MILUM-134576 format. One line per field, with one value per residue (C-alpha): residue number from 1; x, y negated, z negated; residue in one letter. Coordinates in Angstrom, 1 decimal, always signed. Each point is the difference from the previous one (the first is absolute). Layout:
N
nr: c(NUM, ...)
c1: c(X, ...)
c2: c(Y, ...)
c3: c(Z, ...)
rest: c(a, ...)
END
This chain:
403
nr: c(1, 2, 3, 4, 5, 6, 7, 8, 9, 10, 11, 12, 13, 14, 15, 16, 17, 18, 19, 20, 21, 22, 23, 24, 25, 26, 27, 28, 29, 30, 31, 32, 33, 34, 35, 36, 37, 38, 39, 40, 41, 42, 43, 44, 45, 46, 47, 48, 49, 50, 51, 52, 53, 54, 55, 56, 57, 58, 59, 60, 61, 62, 63, 64, 65, 66, 67, 68, 69, 70, 71, 72, 73, 74, 75, 76, 77, 78, 79, 80, 81, 82, 83, 84, 85, 86, 87, 88, 89, 90, 91, 92, 93, 94, 95, 96, 97, 98, 99, 100, 101, 102, 103, 104, 105, 106, 107, 108, 109, 110, 111, 112, 113, 114, 115, 116, 117, 118, 119, 120, 121, 122, 123, 124, 125, 126, 127, 128, 129, 130, 131, 132, 133, 134, 135, 136, 137, 138, 139, 140, 141, 142, 143, 144, 145, 146, 147, 148, 149, 150, 151, 152, 153, 154, 155, 156, 157, 158, 159, 160, 161, 162, 163, 164, 165, 166, 167, 168, 169, 170, 171, 172, 173, 174, 175, 176, 177, 178, 179, 180, 181, 182, 183, 184, 185, 186, 187, 188, 189, 190, 191, 192, 193, 194, 195, 196, 197, 198, 199, 200, 201, 202, 203, 204, 205, 206, 207, 208, 209, 210, 211, 212, 213, 214, 215, 216, 217, 218, 219, 220, 221, 222, 223, 224, 225, 226, 227, 228, 229, 230, 231, 232, 233, 234, 235, 236, 237, 238, 239, 240, 241, 242, 243, 244, 245, 246, 247, 248, 249, 250, 251, 252, 253, 254, 255, 256, 257, 258, 259, 260, 261, 262, 263, 264, 265, 266, 267, 268, 269, 270, 271, 272, 273, 274, 275, 276, 277, 278, 279, 280, 281, 282, 283, 284, 285, 286, 287, 288, 289, 290, 291, 292, 293, 294, 295, 296, 297, 298, 299, 300, 301, 302, 303, 304, 305, 306, 307, 308, 309, 310, 311, 312, 313, 314, 315, 316, 317, 318, 319, 320, 321, 322, 323, 324, 325, 326, 327, 328, 329, 330, 331, 332, 333, 334, 335, 336, 337, 338, 339, 340, 341, 342, 343, 344, 345, 346, 347, 348, 349, 350, 351, 352, 353, 354, 355, 356, 357, 358, 359, 360, 361, 362, 363, 364, 365, 366, 367, 368, 369, 370, 371, 372, 373, 374, 375, 376, 377, 378, 379, 380, 381, 382, 383, 384, 385, 386, 387, 388, 389, 390, 391, 392, 393, 394, 395, 396, 397, 398, 399, 400, 401, 402, 403)
c1: c(+0.0, +1.3, +0.8, -1.0, -3.5, -2.5, -2.5, +2.2, +0.8, -3.4, -2.1, -2.8, -3.2, -2.8, +0.0, +3.0, -0.8, +3.1, +0.3, +2.6, -2.1, -2.1, -3.6, -2.3, -2.3, +3.1, -0.3, -1.5, +2.5, +3.0, -1.4, +0.1, +3.4, +1.2, -1.5, +1.6, +3.3, -0.3, -0.7, +2.9, +2.2, -1.4, +0.1, +3.7, +1.5, -2.7, -2.7, +2.3, +3.1, +1.4, -0.1, -3.8, -0.7, +1.5, -1.8, -3.3, +0.4, +1.3, -3.0, -2.6, +1.9, -0.4, -3.7, -0.3, +2.0, -2.0, -3.2, +1.6, +1.6, -2.8, -3.1, -2.3, -2.7, -1.5, -0.4, +0.0, +3.6, +1.7, +1.3, -3.7, -1.2, +3.0, +1.4, +1.5, +2.7, +1.6, +0.6, +1.1, +2.5, +1.5, +0.1, +1.7, +2.8, +0.5, +0.1, +2.6, +2.5, +3.3, +2.4, +2.3, -2.7, -0.3, +3.8, +0.1, -2.7, +1.7, +3.4, -1.8, -1.7, +3.3, +1.9, -2.7, +0.0, +3.9, +0.0, -2.6, +2.1, +3.4, -1.0, +3.7, +1.6, +0.5, -2.7, -0.6, -3.5, -0.9, +2.8, -1.2, -3.5, +1.2, +1.9, -2.9, -2.3, +2.8, +0.1, -3.5, -0.4, +3.3, -1.7, -3.3, +1.5, +2.6, -2.5, -2.4, +2.6, +0.7, -3.7, -0.3, +2.8, -1.8, -3.3, +1.8, +1.4, -3.5, -1.6, +2.7, -0.6, -3.7, -0.9, +2.6, -1.8, -3.4, +1.4, +1.6, -2.9, -2.5, +1.8, -0.7, -2.9, +0.1, -1.8, -3.3, +1.0, +2.4, -1.6, +0.6, -2.1, +1.1, +1.4, +3.4, +1.5, -2.6, +0.9, +3.6, -0.8, -2.3, +2.9, +2.3, -2.6, -0.7, +3.6, +0.5, -3.2, +0.9, +3.6, -1.4, -2.1, +2.4, +2.7, -2.7, +0.9, +3.8, -0.9, -2.0, +2.7, +2.5, -2.4, -1.0, +3.2, +3.6, +3.2, +3.5, +3.2, +2.1, -2.4, +0.0, +2.8, -1.2, -3.8, +1.1, +1.7, -2.9, -2.4, +2.0, -0.1, -3.6, -0.6, +2.0, -2.1, -3.1, +1.2, -0.1, -3.8, -0.9, -1.2, -2.4, -1.3, -0.5, -1.6, -2.7, -0.7, +0.0, -2.2, -2.7, +0.4, -1.3, -2.3, -1.7, -2.4, +0.1, +4.0, +0.1, -2.3, +1.3, +3.8, +1.7, -2.4, +1.6, +3.4, -1.7, -2.3, +3.0, +2.1, +2.8, +2.7, +2.8, -1.8, -2.7, +2.3, +1.2, +0.0, -2.5, -3.0, -3.1, -0.9, -1.3, +1.8, +3.4, -1.0, -1.2, +3.3, +2.2, -1.9, -1.1, +2.5, +3.4, +2.4, +1.6, -1.6, +1.1, +3.8, +2.4, -0.8, +3.3, -0.3, -3.7, +0.9, +2.7, -2.4, -2.9, +2.2, +1.1, -3.1, -2.4, +2.5, +0.3, -3.8, -0.3, +2.4, -1.3, -3.6, +0.9, -1.7, -0.6, +3.2, +2.1, -0.9, +2.1, +1.3, +0.9, +0.6, +2.4, -1.7, +1.7, -1.7, -3.4, +0.6, +0.1, -2.7, -3.3, -2.0, -0.3, -2.3, -2.1, -0.4, -1.2, -3.0, +0.5, -0.4, +2.9, +2.9, -1.0, +3.7, +2.7, +0.2, +3.8, +0.9, +3.7, -0.9, +0.5, -2.7, +0.1, +1.9, +0.6, +2.8, -1.7, +2.9, +1.5, +3.7, +2.2, +2.1, -2.4, -0.1, -3.2, +1.4, -1.5, -3.6, -1.8, -1.2, -3.4, +0.2, +2.2, -2.2, -3.3, -2.1, +0.6, -2.6, -2.7, +0.9, -0.4, -3.3, -1.8, +1.7, +1.2, +2.0, +2.8, +0.1, -3.3, -1.6, -0.3, +3.8, +0.9, -1.9, +1.7, +3.4, -0.9, -1.0, +3.4, +1.7, -2.0, +0.2, +2.8, +3.0)
c2: c(+0.0, -3.6, -1.8, -3.1, +1.3, -2.9, +2.6, +0.8, -3.4, -1.3, +2.8, -1.1, +1.6, -2.1, -3.3, -2.1, -3.6, -2.3, -2.3, -2.7, -2.2, +0.2, -1.5, -1.0, +3.2, +2.0, -1.3, +3.2, +2.2, -2.2, +0.0, +3.7, +0.0, -2.2, +2.4, +3.1, -2.1, -0.7, +3.5, +1.5, -2.7, +1.0, +3.8, -0.5, -2.2, +0.5, -2.4, -2.1, -0.1, -3.5, +1.0, +0.9, -3.3, -1.9, +2.2, -0.5, -3.8, -0.3, +2.2, -2.3, -3.1, +1.8, +0.3, -3.6, -1.3, +2.4, -1.8, -3.5, +0.8, +2.3, -0.8, +2.9, +2.0, +2.8, +3.1, +3.9, +0.8, +2.0, +2.3, +1.1, +0.0, +2.0, +2.0, +2.4, -2.5, +0.9, +3.5, -1.1, -2.2, +2.8, +2.0, -2.5, -0.3, +3.7, +0.4, -2.8, +1.3, +0.7, +2.9, -2.3, -0.8, +3.7, +0.3, -2.8, +1.5, +3.4, -1.5, -1.7, +3.2, +2.0, -2.2, +0.2, +3.7, +0.4, -2.3, +2.1, +3.2, -1.2, -1.8, +0.6, -2.3, -3.7, -1.4, -3.2, +0.1, -2.7, -2.3, +0.2, -0.7, -3.1, -1.1, +0.7, -2.2, -2.8, +0.2, -0.1, -3.3, -1.6, +0.7, -1.5, -2.9, -0.9, +0.2, -2.0, -2.7, +0.0, -0.3, -2.8, -2.0, +0.2, -1.2, -3.1, -0.9, +0.5, -2.2, -2.6, -0.1, +0.5, -2.8, +1.8, +3.4, -1.6, -1.9, +3.1, +2.4, -2.5, +0.5, +3.6, +2.4, -0.5, -3.2, +2.0, +0.4, -3.1, -3.4, -3.6, +0.4, +3.4, +0.6, +0.8, +0.7, +2.5, +1.9, -0.1, +1.3, +2.6, +1.4, +0.0, +1.9, +2.3, +1.0, +0.6, +2.2, +1.8, +0.6, +1.4, +2.6, +0.9, +1.1, +1.8, +3.3, -0.5, -1.0, +3.2, +2.3, -1.5, +0.4, +3.7, +1.2, +0.9, -0.9, +1.3, -1.8, +2.9, +0.4, -3.6, +0.0, +2.8, -1.2, -3.5, +1.3, +2.2, -3.0, -2.1, +2.6, +0.5, -3.8, -0.3, +2.6, -1.9, -3.0, +2.2, +0.6, -3.3, -1.9, +2.6, +0.8, -3.9, -0.5, +2.6, -1.3, -3.5, +0.6, +1.6, -3.0, -2.3, +2.3, +1.9, -2.7, +1.9, +0.2, -3.8, -0.8, +2.4, +0.5, -2.5, -3.1, -2.0, -0.1, -2.0, -2.0, -2.2, -2.5, +1.5, -0.7, +2.2, -0.2, +2.5, +2.8, +3.1, +2.8, -1.1, +1.1, -1.2, +1.1, +3.6, +0.5, -0.6, +2.7, +2.3, -0.4, +0.9, +2.9, +1.4, -1.3, -1.3, +2.1, -2.6, +0.3, +3.6, -0.9, +0.0, -3.4, -1.5, +0.6, -0.9, -3.3, -0.7, +0.5, -1.8, -3.0, -0.1, +0.9, -2.3, -2.9, +0.4, +0.1, -3.1, -1.8, +1.4, -1.1, -3.7, -1.3, -3.6, -1.7, -2.5, +1.7, +2.2, +2.9, -1.3, +2.6, -0.9, -0.6, +2.8, +2.3, -1.2, +0.4, +3.8, +0.3, +0.3, +1.0, -3.9, +0.1, +2.6, -2.6, -2.8, +1.5, +2.9, +3.4, +1.5, +0.6, +3.0, +1.4, -1.6, -2.3, -0.5, -0.4, -0.5, -0.9, -3.3, -2.4, -2.7, -3.1, +1.7, +2.6, +2.6, +2.6, +1.0, -0.7, +3.2, -1.4, +0.3, +3.3, +1.5, +3.3, +1.8, -1.2, +2.5, -1.5, +1.0, -2.9, -2.3, +0.1, +1.0, -2.5, +2.4, +2.2, -2.9, -0.5, +3.6, +0.5, -3.4, -1.7, -2.6, -2.8, -1.5, -3.1, -1.4, -3.4, +0.6, +1.0, -3.0, -2.3, +1.5, -0.7, -3.5, -0.7, +1.6, -2.5, -2.8, +0.5, +2.7, -2.5)
c3: c(+0.0, +1.0, -3.3, +1.7, +1.0, -0.6, -0.8, -3.0, -1.1, +0.5, -1.3, -2.2, -1.3, +0.9, +1.6, +0.3, -1.4, +0.2, -3.1, -0.7, -2.5, -2.9, +0.0, -2.6, +0.7, -1.3, -3.5, -1.9, +1.9, -0.8, -3.7, +0.3, +1.5, -3.0, -2.5, +1.5, +0.1, -3.5, -0.9, +1.8, -1.8, -3.5, +0.8, +1.3, -2.7, -2.8, -1.2, -2.4, +2.1, +0.9, +3.8, -0.4, -1.9, +2.7, +2.6, -1.6, -0.3, +3.7, +1.2, -1.8, +1.5, +3.6, -0.5, -0.9, +3.0, +2.4, -1.3, +0.4, +3.6, +1.5, -1.9, -0.9, +1.7, -1.6, +2.3, -0.3, -0.3, +2.8, -2.8, -0.7, +3.6, +1.2, -3.0, +2.5, +0.8, -3.4, +1.4, +3.2, -1.5, -1.7, +3.2, +1.6, -2.6, +0.1, +3.7, +0.1, -2.4, +1.3, -1.2, -1.7, -2.4, -1.0, -0.3, -2.4, -2.1, +0.1, -1.2, -2.9, -1.2, +0.6, -2.2, -2.8, +0.4, -0.1, -3.3, -1.6, +0.8, -1.2, -3.3, -1.3, +2.6, -0.9, +2.4, -2.5, +1.1, -2.5, +1.0, +3.8, -1.0, -1.8, +3.0, +2.2, -1.8, -0.2, +3.8, +0.4, -2.1, +1.7, +3.5, -1.0, -1.8, +2.7, +2.8, -2.1, -0.7, +4.0, +0.7, -2.7, +1.7, +3.4, -1.8, -1.3, +3.4, +1.6, -2.7, +0.3, +3.9, -0.1, +2.3, +2.6, -0.7, +0.9, +3.1, +1.6, -0.6, +1.2, +3.4, +0.2, +0.0, -4.0, +0.7, -0.6, -3.6, -0.6, +1.0, -1.2, -2.9, -1.1, -3.4, +1.2, -3.5, -0.7, +3.4, -1.0, -3.6, +1.5, +2.4, -3.2, -2.1, +3.0, +0.1, -3.8, -0.1, +3.0, -1.4, -3.1, +1.7, +2.8, -2.6, -2.4, +1.7, -1.0, -3.7, -0.1, +1.4, -2.7, -2.8, +0.8, +1.6, -1.5, +1.7, -0.8, -0.1, +1.3, +3.0, +1.0, +2.6, +1.7, +0.0, +1.1, +3.0, +0.9, -0.6, +2.2, +2.8, -0.6, +0.3, +3.2, +1.7, -1.4, +1.9, +3.3, -0.5, -1.8, +3.0, +1.1, -3.5, -0.5, +3.5, -0.9, -3.6, +1.2, +2.8, -2.2, -2.5, +2.8, +2.0, -2.8, -1.6, -3.4, +0.2, +0.6, -2.7, -2.7, +1.1, +2.4, -0.1, -3.0, +1.9, +2.6, -2.2, -1.1, +1.9, +2.0, -2.3, -1.6, -3.5, +1.1, +1.1, -1.6, +2.5, +2.6, -1.8, -2.1, -3.4, -0.3, +3.3, -1.6, -2.6, +2.5, +2.3, -2.7, -1.5, +3.4, +2.6, -0.7, -1.9, -1.9, -3.4, -0.2, +0.2, -3.1, -1.6, +0.6, +4.0, -0.2, -1.7, +2.5, +3.0, -1.7, -0.6, +3.8, +1.7, -2.1, +0.3, +3.7, +0.2, -1.7, +2.2, +3.1, -0.8, -0.4, +3.0, -1.1, +1.3, -2.1, -3.1, -2.2, +0.7, +3.5, +2.6, +3.0, +2.9, +1.7, -2.6, +0.9, +3.5, -0.6, -2.7, +2.1, -3.3, -0.3, +3.0, -2.0, -3.1, +2.3, +1.5, +2.5, -1.2, +1.6, -0.4, -2.3, -0.3, -2.3, +3.2, +0.4, +3.8, +1.1, +3.5, +1.5, +0.6, +2.7, -1.5, -3.3, -0.8, -2.0, +0.2, -3.3, +0.0, +0.5, -2.8, -2.5, -2.3, +1.3, +1.4, -2.6, +0.6, +2.3, +3.5, -1.2, -2.4, +1.9, +3.0, -1.8, +2.0, +3.0, -1.6, +0.2, +3.5, +0.8, -2.0, +0.4, +3.0, -2.7, +1.7, -2.4, +2.1, -0.9, -0.7, -3.6, -0.4, +2.3, -2.4, -2.9, +1.5, +0.8, -3.7, -1.1, +2.4, -1.2, -3.8, -0.7, -0.9)
rest: c(m, n, q, n, n, s, a, v, f, h, k, i, y, g, k, s, k, p, r, v, v, y, y, k, k, d, f, i, d, y, l, l, m, l, f, l, s, a, s, v, i, g, a, s, y, s, i, g, h, m, m, s, l, m, g, f, t, l, c, a, f, m, l, v, t, f, i, v, r, h, s, v, e, f, t, i, p, l, l, l, r, k, p, q, e, i, l, y, l, l, v, y, k, l, q, n, l, k, p, v, y, f, m, a, l, a, l, l, l, l, e, n, v, l, i, a, a, t, p, n, l, p, h, h, v, e, l, m, h, r, v, a, l, y, l, f, w, i, h, f, a, a, i, t, v, f, r, t, i, i, l, m, d, h, l, a, k, k, k, l, v, r, e, i, l, i, q, t, p, w, k, r, v, v, k, e, d, t, n, i, t, l, e, i, i, h, a, y, c, t, g, i, l, t, h, i, i, t, i, a, p, w, y, i, v, i, v, h, s, r, f, s, v, i, f, l, p, v, m, a, v, i, n, i, f, i, h, r, n, w, y, k, v, l, n, a, w, f, y, r, d, h, w, l, g, h, n, s, e, f, e, f, i, f, m, h, g, p, h, h, d, a, i, p, s, g, m, i, a, v, a, e, n, g, l, l, e, g, f, m, r, y, a, m, g, a, p, t, a, f, y, n, p, v, v, a, f, a, i, f, m, i, e, v, t, g, d, i, k, t, h, q, y, i, p, g, i, f, p, k, l, p, r, r, d, i, e, v, l, h, h, s, t, h, h, y, g, p, l, e, p, y, s, i, g, i, g, t, r, k, l, p, q, a, d, c, s, i, d, s, t, e, p, t, d, w, i, p, d, a, v, k, n, s, v, r, l, d, e, e, l, t, g, f, q, p, d, n, p, t, f, r, g, i, l, s, l, y, d, k, y, h, n)
END
């Protein structure tokens, strides 16, 4: 079977209903989504845990901002009209699992079995447990500080944020009388809440698994091997999951929607996902949460930081991406209106009047071509054209404001 068969990547049970924004009629479903998000947070961290208290507070804030930003319309929720969508979601996730996911899970289970079978060896399980928790908190704190610095720059330049967004398709949301401060804070809170839920599977693994000091070197090497292989299938996995996040109305409302409900700023980003979607992706998708905590920490730090930087699509605001990076990041097009690209959206082809090639001197040889040229999958499956008016408009904004 051709792995790039559109019938596979675009398979959906029922009718496809493309979505990219929330409407006031989604209020009850959005409320249910937040309730489920809070439930996942409470179950993952425990009710009185600091992360849970932050998560509950942020869920309440998100509900209030939905009412302010979208208004309210009471309708029969989609969850009640189409409860079978829950089953479909689970089936989609299972069908999209890659072998590396099972490799990572099996390795975690193997380490725990070996620790139990060799109690006389100096595994120092308690030490590893403390180290794992320290790394978890260092990760969350460091990313939150980074996100807060971005918030401060947005607030300091909020007039610029409005001026730029009002020239884009975001003018449907951001107008002259829009409370731009609220939009900025909403984006910041979206990012923090998404982060709390996304790393919950990692926290669960840390709390309920055991890790050995003496197995650490071997496990780290195998984890890195698994992750390099994960990168080879990442784009195909992401395309499928992302396509469903926009073409299944249920998945948009309950999974991916929050990621697009906030302004296109790095503040919203964690791993290209919404709230519940983050938990599902790392519980039933990506293998990272199952790695040794030292390796997981390094990968989460690199990937979350990278995702934040590569979601800063408002030029002139920290963190400032070089224009040459924007020239290859076609995911920006996706956040300014069009559904495509569904892939990671990196393209190294040259566009007219713009050098979009990656410099051969950059250390990118280790990155699989499926990632470096991920936008090819969109070109093949949907006919996506990287050189499009939206992308040209984004580049012109960077030329005007990115100094």
